Biopython code that builds the backbone (N, CA, C, O; Angstrom):
import numpy as np
from Bio.PDB.StructureBuilder import StructureBuilder

atoms = [
    (1, "GLN", "N", (93.584, -52.734, 296.490)),
    (1, "GLN", "CA", (92.416, -53.186, 295.743)),
    (1, "GLN", "C", (91.326, -53.614, 296.721)),
    (1, "GLN", "O", (91.549, -54.443, 297.603)),
    (2, "VAL", "N", (90.151, -53.033, 296.545)),
    (2, "VAL", "CA", (89.044, -53.341, 297.434)),
    (2, "VAL", "C", (88.368, -54.636, 296.988)),
    (2, "VAL", "O", (88.083, -54.834, 295.807)),
    (3, "GLN", "N", (88.122, -55.501, 297.951)),
    (3, "GLN", "CA", (87.375, -56.731, 297.674)),
    (3, "GLN", "C", (86.268, -56.893, 298.696)),
    (3, "GLN", "O", (86.472, -56.677, 299.891)),
    (4, "LEU", "N", (85.098, -57.275, 298.220)),
    (4, "LEU", "CA", (83.973, -57.623, 299.070)),
    (4, "LEU", "C", (83.571, -59.045, 298.696)),
    (4, "LEU", "O", (83.285, -59.332, 297.533)),
    (5, "VAL", "N", (83.550, -59.925, 299.680)),
    (5, "VAL", "CA", (83.262, -61.332, 299.406)),
    (5, "VAL", "C", (82.088, -61.777, 300.263)),
    (5, "VAL", "O", (82.163, -61.794, 301.492)),
    (6, "GLU", "N", (81.001, -62.136, 299.589)),
    (6, "GLU", "CA", (79.808, -62.594, 300.295)),
    (6, "GLU", "C", (79.809, -64.102, 300.442)),
    (6, "GLU", "O", (80.426, -64.822, 299.657)),
    (7, "SER", "N", (79.115, -64.561, 301.452)),
    (7, "SER", "CA", (78.897, -65.986, 301.658)),
    (7, "SER", "C", (77.637, -66.170, 302.480)),
    (7, "SER", "O", (77.102, -65.218, 303.048)),
    (8, "GLY", "N", (77.169, -67.416, 302.535)),
    (8, "GLY", "CA", (76.035, -67.738, 303.393)),
    (8, "GLY", "C", (74.734, -67.994, 302.677)),
    (8, "GLY", "O", (73.746, -68.369, 303.309)),
    (9, "GLY", "N", (74.708, -67.800, 301.370)),
    (9, "GLY", "CA", (73.481, -68.073, 300.636)),
    (9, "GLY", "C", (73.216, -69.567, 300.525)),
    (9, "GLY", "O", (74.039, -70.397, 300.912)),
    (10, "GLY", "N", (72.048, -69.884, 299.988)),
    (10, "GLY", "CA", (71.699, -71.279, 299.802)),
    (10, "GLY", "C", (70.220, -71.462, 299.569)),
    (10, "GLY", "O", (69.483, -70.508, 299.319)),
    (11, "LEU", "N", (69.802, -72.715, 299.657)),
    (11, "LEU", "CA", (68.397, -73.076, 299.498)),
    (11, "LEU", "C", (67.784, -73.277, 300.874)),
    (11, "LEU", "O", (68.330, -74.005, 301.703)),
    (12, "VAL", "N", (66.658, -72.636, 301.115)),
    (12, "VAL", "CA", (65.994, -72.740, 302.411)),
    (12, "VAL", "C", (64.488, -72.807, 302.185)),
    (12, "VAL", "O", (63.973, -72.258, 301.211)),
    (13, "GLN", "N", (63.795, -73.474, 303.081)),
    (13, "GLN", "CA", (62.341, -73.568, 302.981)),
    (13, "GLN", "C", (61.685, -72.286, 303.467)),
    (13, "GLN", "O", (62.262, -71.566, 304.282)),
    (14, "PRO", "N", (60.505, -71.996, 302.987)),
    (14, "PRO", "CA", (59.779, -70.828, 303.514)),
    (14, "PRO", "C", (59.681, -70.893, 305.031)),
    (14, "PRO", "O", (59.417, -71.946, 305.612)),
    (15, "GLY", "N", (59.899, -69.746, 305.654)),
    (15, "GLY", "CA", (59.908, -69.670, 307.101)),
    (15, "GLY", "C", (61.265, -69.891, 307.720)),
    (15, "GLY", "O", (61.443, -69.688, 308.921)),
    (16, "GLY", "N", (62.222, -70.305, 306.920)),
    (16, "GLY", "CA", (63.557, -70.571, 307.419)),
    (16, "GLY", "C", (64.406, -69.322, 307.546)),
    (16, "GLY", "O", (63.945, -68.205, 307.315)),
    (17, "SER", "N", (65.669, -69.541, 307.922)),
    (17, "SER", "CA", (66.594, -68.432, 308.162)),
    (17, "SER", "C", (67.920, -68.692, 307.472)),
    (17, "SER", "O", (68.314, -69.836, 307.247)),
    (18, "LEU", "N", (68.590, -67.612, 307.143)),
    (18, "LEU", "CA", (69.955, -67.636, 306.640)),
    (18, "LEU", "C", (70.672, -66.406, 307.166)),
    (18, "LEU", "O", (70.052, -65.379, 307.444)),
    (19, "ARG", "N", (71.983, -66.524, 307.297)),
    (19, "ARG", "CA", (72.793, -65.361, 307.635)),
    (19, "ARG", "C", (73.850, -65.178, 306.558)),
    (19, "ARG", "O", (74.683, -66.055, 306.328)),
    (20, "LEU", "N", (73.803, -64.036, 305.909)),
    (20, "LEU", "CA", (74.796, -63.693, 304.899)),
    (20, "LEU", "C", (75.933, -62.913, 305.552)),
    (20, "LEU", "O", (75.729, -62.146, 306.492)),
    (21, "SER", "N", (77.133, -63.133, 305.026)),
    (21, "SER", "CA", (78.308, -62.400, 305.491)),
    (21, "SER", "C", (78.959, -61.703, 304.306)),
    (21, "SER", "O", (78.887, -62.175, 303.171)),
    (22, "CYS", "N", (79.590, -60.581, 304.588)),
    (22, "CYS", "CA", (80.340, -59.841, 303.575)),
    (22, "CYS", "C", (81.664, -59.419, 304.212)),
    (22, "CYS", "O", (81.697, -58.557, 305.090)),
    (23, "VAL", "N", (82.736, -60.031, 303.763)),
    (23, "VAL", "CA", (84.065, -59.716, 304.288)),
    (23, "VAL", "C", (84.743, -58.729, 303.352)),
    (23, "VAL", "O", (84.844, -58.966, 302.148)),
    (24, "ALA", "N", (85.205, -57.628, 303.913)),
    (24, "ALA", "CA", (85.828, -56.568, 303.130)),
    (24, "ALA", "C", (87.339, -56.553, 303.347)),
    (24, "ALA", "O", (87.827, -56.843, 304.439)),
    (25, "SER", "N", (88.062, -56.213, 302.293)),
    (25, "SER", "CA", (89.503, -56.009, 302.386)),
    (25, "SER", "C", (89.874, -54.847, 301.489)),
    (25, "SER", "O", (89.181, -54.541, 300.518)),
    (26, "GLY", "N", (90.998, -54.193, 301.838)),
    (26, "GLY", "CA", (91.479, -53.083, 301.028)),
    (26, "GLY", "C", (90.713, -51.785, 301.216)),
    (26, "GLY", "O", (90.821, -50.873, 300.397)),
    (27, "ILE", "N", (89.939, -51.698, 302.289)),
    (27, "ILE", "CA", (89.127, -50.511, 302.552)),
    (27, "ILE", "C", (89.049, -50.306, 304.061)),
    (27, "ILE", "O", (89.047, -51.268, 304.829)),
    (28, "ALA", "N", (88.984, -49.050, 304.475)),
    (28, "ALA", "CA", (88.841, -48.736, 305.893)),
    (28, "ALA", "C", (87.389, -49.014, 306.282)),
    (28, "ALA", "O", (86.559, -48.106, 306.325)),
    (29, "PHE", "N", (87.101, -50.267, 306.562)),
    (29, "PHE", "CA", (85.732, -50.755, 306.701)),
    (29, "PHE", "C", (84.910, -49.928, 307.683)),
    (29, "PHE", "O", (83.755, -49.602, 307.408)),
    (30, "GLY", "N", (85.490, -49.595, 308.805)),
    (30, "GLY", "CA", (84.727, -48.925, 309.845)),
    (30, "GLY", "C", (84.353, -47.490, 309.528)),
    (30, "GLY", "O", (83.576, -46.876, 310.260)),
    (31, "TRP", "N", (84.890, -46.950, 308.456)),
    (31, "TRP", "CA", (84.633, -45.552, 308.123)),
    (31, "TRP", "C", (83.375, -45.355, 307.274)),
    (31, "TRP", "O", (82.855, -44.243, 307.190)),
    (32, "TYR", "N", (82.889, -46.412, 306.654)),
    (32, "TYR", "CA", (81.880, -46.256, 305.607)),
    (32, "TYR", "C", (80.622, -47.063, 305.877)),
    (32, "TYR", "O", (80.635, -48.068, 306.587)),
    (33, "SER", "N", (79.537, -46.585, 305.286)),
    (33, "SER", "CA", (78.295, -47.348, 305.301)),
    (33, "SER", "C", (78.445, -48.605, 304.458)),
    (33, "SER", "O", (79.269, -48.672, 303.545)),
    (34, "MET", "N", (77.633, -49.591, 304.784)),
    (34, "MET", "CA", (77.595, -50.814, 304.022)),
    (34, "MET", "C", (76.140, -51.152, 303.743)),
    (34, "MET", "O", (75.270, -50.945, 304.590)),
    (35, "SER", "N", (75.884, -51.665, 302.565)),
    (35, "SER", "CA", (74.508, -51.986, 302.189)),
    (35, "SER", "C", (74.425, -53.379, 301.585)),
    (35, "SER", "O", (75.389, -53.908, 301.031)),
    (36, "TRP", "N", (73.249, -53.941, 301.714)),
    (36, "TRP", "CA", (72.924, -55.185, 301.017)),
    (36, "TRP", "C", (71.849, -54.877, 299.971)),
    (36, "TRP", "O", (70.860, -54.202, 300.255)),
    (37, "TYR", "N", (72.066, -55.383, 298.772)),
    (37, "TYR", "CA", (71.117, -55.266, 297.682)),
    (37, "TYR", "C", (70.732, -56.670, 297.231)),
    (37, "TYR", "O", (71.421, -57.644, 297.535)),
    (38, "ARG", "N", (69.643, -56.759, 296.514)),
    (38, "ARG", "CA", (69.269, -58.027, 295.913)),
    (38, "ARG", "C", (68.657, -57.787, 294.536)),
    (38, "ARG", "O", (68.088, -56.735, 294.246)),
    (39, "GLN", "N", (68.802, -58.803, 293.715)),
    (39, "GLN", "CA", (68.224, -58.735, 292.379)),
    (39, "GLN", "C", (67.669, -60.102, 292.015)),
    (39, "GLN", "O", (68.387, -61.101, 291.983)),
    (40, "ALA", "N", (66.382, -60.118, 291.744)),
    (40, "ALA", "CA", (65.720, -61.337, 291.300)),
    (40, "ALA", "C", (65.686, -61.347, 289.774)),
    (40, "ALA", "O", (65.747, -60.289, 289.148)),
    (41, "PRO", "N", (65.591, -62.525, 289.175)),
    (41, "PRO", "CA", (65.545, -62.607, 287.711)),
    (41, "PRO", "C", (64.419, -61.749, 287.144)),
    (41, "PRO", "O", (63.275, -61.823, 287.593)),
    (42, "GLY", "N", (64.765, -60.931, 286.145)),
    (42, "GLY", "CA", (63.762, -60.103, 285.488)),
    (42, "GLY", "C", (63.341, -58.870, 286.256)),
    (42, "GLY", "O", (62.447, -58.141, 285.826)),
    (43, "LYS", "N", (63.989, -58.627, 287.407)),
    (43, "LYS", "CA", (63.624, -57.459, 288.220)),
    (43, "LYS", "C", (64.832, -56.559, 288.417)),
    (43, "LYS", "O", (65.979, -56.967, 288.237)),
    (44, "GLN", "N", (64.531, -55.309, 288.796)),
    (44, "GLN", "CA", (65.609, -54.371, 289.074)),
    (44, "GLN", "C", (66.247, -54.681, 290.419)),
    (44, "GLN", "O", (65.608, -55.230, 291.317)),
    (45, "ARG", "N", (67.502, -54.325, 290.538)),
    (45, "ARG", "CA", (68.191, -54.461, 291.816)),
    (45, "ARG", "C", (67.543, -53.513, 292.827)),
    (45, "ARG", "O", (67.207, -52.373, 292.507)),
    (46, "GLU", "N", (67.378, -54.007, 294.039)),
    (46, "GLU", "CA", (66.757, -53.180, 295.069)),
    (46, "GLU", "C", (67.587, -53.194, 296.342)),
    (46, "GLU", "O", (68.241, -54.182, 296.675)),
    (47, "LEU", "N", (67.540, -52.076, 297.038)),
    (47, "LEU", "CA", (68.213, -51.961, 298.327)),
    (47, "LEU", "C", (67.421, -52.738, 299.368)),
    (47, "LEU", "O", (66.213, -52.551, 299.509)),
    (48, "VAL", "N", (68.101, -53.597, 300.084)),
    (48, "VAL", "CA", (67.468, -54.397, 301.137)),
    (48, "VAL", "C", (67.661, -53.745, 302.500)),
    (48, "VAL", "O", (66.705, -53.567, 303.256)),
    (49, "ALA", "N", (68.910, -53.389, 302.807)),
    (49, "ALA", "CA", (69.212, -52.807, 304.111)),
    (49, "ALA", "C", (70.555, -52.108, 304.041)),
    (49, "ALA", "O", (71.409, -52.453, 303.224)),
    (50, "SER", "N", (70.732, -51.126, 304.903)),
    (50, "SER", "CA", (72.008, -50.438, 304.978)),
    (50, "SER", "C", (72.323, -50.127, 306.430)),
    (50, "SER", "O", (71.431, -50.026, 307.273)),
    (51, "ILE", "N", (73.610, -49.979, 306.703)),
    (51, "ILE", "CA", (74.066, -49.647, 308.042)),
    (51, "ILE", "C", (75.181, -48.625, 307.914)),
    (51, "ILE", "O", (76.127, -48.806, 307.148)),
    (52, "SER", "N", (75.055, -47.558, 308.671)),
    (52, "SER", "CA", (76.046, -46.499, 308.596)),
    (52, "SER", "C", (77.285, -46.870, 309.405)),
    (52, "SER", "O", (77.312, -47.884, 310.102)),
    (53, "ALA", "N", (78.306, -46.027, 309.298)),
    (53, "ALA", "CA", (79.525, -46.257, 310.059)),
    (53, "ALA", "C", (79.247, -46.213, 311.562)),
    (53, "ALA", "O", (79.924, -46.883, 312.342)),
    (54, "SER", "N", (78.265, -45.436, 311.956)),
    (54, "SER", "CA", (77.930, -45.310, 313.376)),
    (54, "SER", "C", (76.941, -46.367, 313.842)),
    (54, "SER", "O", (76.647, -46.473, 315.033)),
    (55, "GLY", "N", (76.424, -47.157, 312.883)),
    (55, "GLY", "CA", (75.527, -48.243, 313.252)),
    (55, "GLY", "C", (74.056, -47.987, 313.030)),
    (55, "GLY", "O", (73.231, -48.838, 313.362)),
    (56, "SER", "N", (73.702, -46.845, 312.481)),
    (56, "SER", "CA", (72.299, -46.587, 312.148)),
    (56, "SER", "C", (71.878, -47.480, 310.995)),
    (56, "SER", "O", (72.637, -47.700, 310.051)),
    (57, "THR", "N", (70.671, -47.986, 311.082)),
    (57, "THR", "CA", (70.216, -48.947, 310.081)),
    (57, "THR", "C", (68.977, -48.450, 309.333)),
    (57, "THR", "O", (68.231, -47.598, 309.814)),
    (58, "ASN", "N", (68.793, -49.010, 308.153)),
    (58, "ASN", "CA", (67.649, -48.674, 307.317)),
    (58, "ASN", "C", (67.259, -49.933, 306.549)),
    (58, "ASN", "O", (68.120, -50.680, 306.085)),
    (59, "TYR", "N", (65.953, -50.159, 306.421)),
    (59, "TYR", "CA", (65.466, -51.371, 305.781)),
    (59, "TYR", "C", (64.398, -51.077, 304.740)),
    (59, "TYR", "O", (63.633, -50.121, 304.864)),
    (60, "ALA", "N", (64.363, -51.915, 303.715)),
    (60, "ALA", "CA", (63.238, -51.882, 302.788)),
    (60, "ALA", "C", (61.990, -52.332, 303.543)),
    (60, "ALA", "O", (62.057, -53.176, 304.437)),
    (61, "ASP", "N", (60.862, -51.759, 303.171)),
    (61, "ASP", "CA", (59.612, -52.114, 303.855)),
    (61, "ASP", "C", (59.334, -53.617, 303.783)),
    (61, "ASP", "O", (58.768, -54.198, 304.708)),
    (62, "SER", "N", (59.733, -54.226, 302.690)),
    (62, "SER", "CA", (59.421, -55.641, 302.469)),
    (62, "SER", "C", (60.169, -56.574, 303.421)),
    (62, "SER", "O", (59.798, -57.740, 303.558)),
    (63, "VAL", "N", (61.226, -56.069, 304.086)),
    (63, "VAL", "CA", (62.007, -56.949, 304.961)),
    (63, "VAL", "C", (62.003, -56.485, 306.414)),
    (63, "VAL", "O", (62.573, -57.155, 307.275)),
    (64, "LYS", "N", (61.378, -55.368, 306.694)),
    (64, "LYS", "CA", (61.350, -54.855, 308.064)),
    (64, "LYS", "C", (60.730, -55.876, 309.009)),
    (64, "LYS", "O", (59.683, -56.460, 308.730)),
    (65, "GLY", "N", (61.404, -56.071, 310.128)),
    (65, "GLY", "CA", (60.911, -57.019, 311.116)),
    (65, "GLY", "C", (61.354, -58.449, 310.863)),
    (65, "GLY", "O", (61.172, -59.311, 311.723)),
    (66, "ARG", "N", (61.929, -58.713, 309.705)),
    (66, "ARG", "CA", (62.393, -60.068, 309.380)),
    (66, "ARG", "C", (63.908, -60.127, 309.200)),
    (66, "ARG", "O", (64.535, -61.122, 309.566)),
    (67, "PHE", "N", (64.496, -59.082, 308.646)),
    (67, "PHE", "CA", (65.935, -59.040, 308.373)),
    (67, "PHE", "C", (66.611, -58.081, 309.351)),
    (67, "PHE", "O", (66.023, -57.090, 309.784)),
    (68, "THR", "N", (67.856, -58.401, 309.685)),
    (68, "THR", "CA", (68.661, -57.538, 310.548)),
    (68, "THR", "C", (70.047, -57.389, 309.952)),
    (68, "THR", "O", (70.736, -58.379, 309.703)),
    (69, "ILE", "N", (70.451, -56.152, 309.726)),
    (69, "ILE", "CA", (71.799, -55.871, 309.236)),
    (69, "ILE", "C", (72.679, -55.501, 310.420)),
    (69, "ILE", "O", (72.240, -54.820, 311.347)),
    (70, "SER", "N", (73.922, -55.956, 310.377)),
    (70, "SER", "CA", (74.866, -55.628, 311.455)),
    (70, "SER", "C", (76.274, -55.612, 310.879)),
    (70, "SER", "O", (76.502, -55.988, 309.730)),
    (71, "ARG", "N", (77.195, -55.172, 311.698)),
    (71, "ARG", "CA", (78.590, -55.117, 311.248)),
    (71, "ARG", "C", (79.516, -55.360, 312.416)),
    (71, "ARG", "O", (79.193, -55.052, 313.563)),
    (72, "ASP", "N", (80.674, -55.918, 312.105)),
    (72, "ASP", "CA", (81.746, -56.119, 313.078)),
    (72, "ASP", "C", (82.976, -55.442, 312.497)),
    (72, "ASP", "O", (83.673, -56.011, 311.657)),
    (73, "ASN", "N", (83.231, -54.239, 312.945)),
    (73, "ASN", "CA", (84.331, -53.474, 312.349)),
    (73, "ASN", "C", (85.687, -54.107, 312.647)),
    (73, "ASN", "O", (86.619, -53.975, 311.853)),
    (74, "ALA", "N", (85.803, -54.779, 313.761)),
    (74, "ALA", "CA", (87.079, -55.428, 314.099)),
    (74, "ALA", "C", (87.394, -56.566, 313.133)),
    (74, "ALA", "O", (88.558, -56.894, 312.901)),
    (75, "GLU", "N", (86.340, -57.162, 312.573)),
    (75, "GLU", "CA", (86.513, -58.278, 311.646)),
    (75, "GLU", "C", (86.309, -57.871, 310.181)),
    (75, "GLU", "O", (86.360, -58.713, 309.284)),
    (76, "ASN", "N", (86.078, -56.574, 309.948)),
    (76, "ASN", "CA", (85.830, -56.079, 308.583)),
    (76, "ASN", "C", (84.705, -56.853, 307.903)),
    (76, "ASN", "O", (84.786, -57.169, 306.716)),
    (77, "THR", "N", (83.675, -57.147, 308.651)),
    (77, "THR", "CA", (82.607, -58.004, 308.147)),
    (77, "THR", "C", (81.238, -57.398, 308.426)),
    (77, "THR", "O", (80.979, -56.863, 309.504)),
    (78, "GLY", "N", (80.382, -57.496, 307.438)),
    (78, "GLY", "CA", (78.990, -57.121, 307.595)),
    (78, "GLY", "C", (78.118, -58.347, 307.480)),
    (78, "GLY", "O", (78.495, -59.335, 306.850)),
    (79, "TYR", "N", (76.950, -58.281, 308.092)),
    (79, "TYR", "CA", (76.057, -59.425, 308.127)),
    (79, "TYR", "C", (74.640, -59.021, 307.741)),
    (79, "TYR", "O", (74.235, -57.869, 307.899)),
    (80, "LEU", "N", (73.907, -59.991, 307.236)),
    (80, "LEU", "CA", (72.479, -59.819, 307.024)),
    (80, "LEU", "C", (71.798, -61.081, 307.534)),
    (80, "LEU", "O", (71.854, -62.131, 306.894)),
    (81, "GLN", "N", (71.155, -60.967, 308.693)),
    (81, "GLN", "CA", (70.398, -62.070, 309.259)),
    (81, "GLN", "C", (68.996, -62.021, 308.668)),
    (81, "GLN", "O", (68.291, -61.020, 308.789)),
    (82, "MET", "N", (68.608, -63.108, 308.034)),
    (82, "MET", "CA", (67.314, -63.165, 307.348)),
    (82, "MET", "C", (66.464, -64.249, 307.992)),
    (82, "MET", "O", (66.804, -65.430, 307.937)),
    (83, "ASN", "N", (65.365, -63.846, 308.598)),
    (83, "ASN", "CA", (64.442, -64.775, 309.234)),
    (83, "ASN", "C", (63.095, -64.753, 308.525)),
    (83, "ASN", "O", (62.801, -63.840, 307.754)),
    (84, "SER", "N", (62.289, -65.758, 308.791)),
    (84, "SER", "CA", (60.941, -65.843, 308.205)),
    (84, "SER", "C", (60.988, -65.620, 306.697)),
    (84, "SER", "O", (60.216, -64.838, 306.142)),
    (85, "LEU", "N", (61.893, -66.311, 306.061)),
    (85, "LEU", "CA", (62.092, -66.112, 304.626)),
    (85, "LEU", "C", (60.875, -66.534, 303.830)),
    (85, "LEU", "O", (60.167, -67.479, 304.180)),
    (86, "LYS", "N", (60.654, -65.806, 302.749)),
    (86, "LYS", "CA", (59.517, -66.040, 301.859)),
    (86, "LYS", "C", (60.030, -66.332, 300.449)),
    (86, "LYS", "O", (61.148, -65.944, 300.113)),
    (87, "PRO", "N", (59.247, -66.997, 299.635)),
    (87, "PRO", "CA", (59.687, -67.252, 298.252)),
    (87, "PRO", "C", (60.056, -65.968, 297.509)),
    (87, "PRO", "O", (60.943, -65.978, 296.655)),
    (88, "GLU", "N", (59.389, -64.880, 297.826)),
    (88, "GLU", "CA", (59.699, -63.619, 297.143)),
    (88, "GLU", "C", (61.021, -63.011, 297.582)),
    (88, "GLU", "O", (61.448, -62.004, 297.016)),
    (89, "ASP", "N", (61.677, -63.592, 298.569)),
    (89, "ASP", "CA", (63.019, -63.160, 298.946)),
    (89, "ASP", "C", (64.095, -63.802, 298.068)),
    (89, "ASP", "O", (65.272, -63.460, 298.174)),
    (90, "THR", "N", (63.692, -64.723, 297.210)),
    (90, "THR", "CA", (64.644, -65.378, 296.319)),
    (90, "THR", "C", (65.293, -64.362, 295.395)),
    (90, "THR", "O", (64.609, -63.636, 294.673)),
    (91, "ALA", "N", (66.633, -64.318, 295.425)),
    (91, "ALA", "CA", (67.380, -63.338, 294.641)),
    (91, "ALA", "C", (68.871, -63.582, 294.842)),
    (91, "ALA", "O", (69.287, -64.369, 295.692)),
    (92, "ALA", "N", (69.653, -62.887, 294.036)),
    (92, "ALA", "CA", (71.093, -62.803, 294.272)),
    (92, "ALA", "C", (71.329, -61.596, 295.169)),
    (92, "ALA", "O", (70.911, -60.484, 294.849)),
    (93, "TYR", "N", (71.996, -61.820, 296.288)),
    (93, "TYR", "CA", (72.242, -60.775, 297.274)),
    (93, "TYR", "C", (73.697, -60.329, 297.187)),
    (93, "TYR", "O", (74.610, -61.154, 297.164)),
    (94, "SER", "N", (73.901, -59.013, 297.138)),
    (94, "SER", "CA", (75.247, -58.460, 297.026)),
    (94, "SER", "C", (75.464, -57.387, 298.078)),
    (94, "SER", "O", (74.535, -56.668, 298.445)),
    (95, "CYS", "N", (76.685, -57.284, 298.555)),
    (95, "CYS", "CA", (76.999, -56.184, 299.469)),
    (95, "CYS", "C", (77.719, -55.075, 298.699)),
    (95, "CYS", "O", (78.359, -55.302, 297.673)),
    (96, "ASN", "N", (77.585, -53.895, 299.233)),
    (96, "ASN", "CA", (78.108, -52.696, 298.574)),
    (96, "ASN", "C", (78.700, -51.751, 299.592)),
    (96, "ASN", "O", (78.118, -51.513, 300.651)),
    (97, "MET", "N", (79.862, -51.213, 299.267)),
    (97, "MET", "CA", (80.466, -50.124, 300.033)),
    (97, "MET", "C", (81.029, -49.138, 299.019)),
    (97, "MET", "O", (81.840, -49.505, 298.169)),
    (98, "LEU", "N", (80.601, -47.905, 299.111)),
    (98, "LEU", "CA", (80.992, -46.854, 298.150)),
    (98, "LEU", "C", (80.656, -47.352, 296.739)),
    (98, "LEU", "O", (79.493, -47.627, 296.444)),
    (99, "VAL", "N", (81.652, -47.470, 295.877)),
    (99, "VAL", "CA", (81.414, -47.920, 294.505)),
    (99, "VAL", "C", (81.765, -49.390, 294.324)),
    (99, "VAL", "O", (81.785, -49.897, 293.203)),
    (100, "HIS", "N", (82.036, -50.060, 295.417)),
    (100, "HIS", "CA", (82.526, -51.441, 295.358)),
    (100, "HIS", "C", (81.405, -52.434, 295.639)),
    (100, "HIS", "O", (80.557, -52.226, 296.507)),
    (101, "TRP", "N", (81.435, -53.523, 294.870)),
    (101, "TRP", "CA", (80.419, -54.574, 294.973)),
    (101, "TRP", "C", (81.069, -55.941, 295.120)),
    (101, "TRP", "O", (82.143, -56.204, 294.578)),
    (102, "GLY", "N", (80.394, -56.798, 295.862)),
    (102, "GLY", "CA", (80.805, -58.188, 295.895)),
    (102, "GLY", "C", (80.252, -58.937, 294.699)),
    (102, "GLY", "O", (79.536, -58.379, 293.868)),
    (103, "GLN", "N", (80.601, -60.221, 294.631)),
    (103, "GLN", "CA", (80.176, -61.022, 293.479)),
    (103, "GLN", "C", (78.749, -61.539, 293.640)),
    (103, "GLN", "O", (78.129, -61.976, 292.670)),
    (104, "GLY", "N", (78.237, -61.488, 294.850)),
    (104, "GLY", "CA", (76.868, -61.927, 295.097)),
    (104, "GLY", "C", (76.789, -63.343, 295.615)),
    (104, "GLY", "O", (77.670, -64.165, 295.362)),
    (105, "THR", "N", (75.728, -63.617, 296.339)),
    (105, "THR", "CA", (75.446, -64.963, 296.821)),
    (105, "THR", "C", (73.959, -65.231, 296.619)),
    (105, "THR", "O", (73.117, -64.386, 296.923)),
    (106, "GLN", "N", (73.652, -66.398, 296.112)),
    (106, "GLN", "CA", (72.269, -66.724, 295.744)),
    (106, "GLN", "C", (71.489, -67.221, 296.951)),
    (106, "GLN", "O", (71.954, -68.079, 297.702)),
    (107, "VAL", "N", (70.308, -66.672, 297.120)),
    (107, "VAL", "CA", (69.370, -67.128, 298.135)),
    (107, "VAL", "C", (68.116, -67.622, 297.414)),
    (107, "VAL", "O", (67.498, -66.884, 296.646)),
    (108, "THR", "N", (67.757, -68.859, 297.667)),
    (108, "THR", "CA", (66.566, -69.442, 297.068)),
    (108, "THR", "C", (65.660, -69.956, 298.172)),
    (108, "THR", "O", (66.063, -70.784, 298.989)),
    (109, "VAL", "N", (64.432, -69.454, 298.186)),
    (109, "VAL", "CA", (63.456, -69.857, 299.199)),
    (109, "VAL", "C", (62.370, -70.658, 298.496)),
    (109, "VAL", "O", (61.585, -70.122, 297.713)),
    (110, "SER", "N", (62.343, -71.935, 298.790)),
    (110, "SER", "CA", (61.422, -72.819, 298.096)),
    (110, "SER", "C", (61.182, -74.078, 298.901)),
    (110, "SER", "O", (62.068, -74.551, 299.613)),
    (111, "SER", "N", (59.984, -74.619, 298.785)),
    (111, "SER", "CA", (59.684, -75.878, 299.444)),
    (111, "SER", "C", (59.917, -77.033, 298.480)),
    (111, "SER", "O", (59.719, -78.191, 298.846)),
]
sb = StructureBuilder()
sb.init_structure("model")
sb.init_model(0)
sb.init_chain("A")
sb.init_seg("    ")
for serial, (resi, resn, name, xyz) in enumerate(atoms, 1):
    if name == "N":
        sb.init_residue(resn, " ", resi, " ")
    sb.init_atom(name, np.array(xyz, "f"), 0.0, 1.0, " ", f" {name:<3s}", serial, name[0])
structure = sb.get_structure()
């Protein structure tokens, strides 16, 4: 059974940073791409960033230069480092591999 478990969300002031983690089990983590998505209330879910098995990365225009996606295949863990956070980054963030999703972690950016 595949499980993806996110952590690291919370409340942060504008301009602050957070690092999200996604720990995978039951899947050959190093073989597959991993992505982070987010969904704000009343909005559609959007792709934030993705990283291929080989380490190639892709970012939404809205987070380029502020967010960094990475992975540690030895630890079956993916990360999303979020810097210079803005109120519009407030959303539930979820990780995805193939058809599998985590439960999400809430990020709230507010003063």
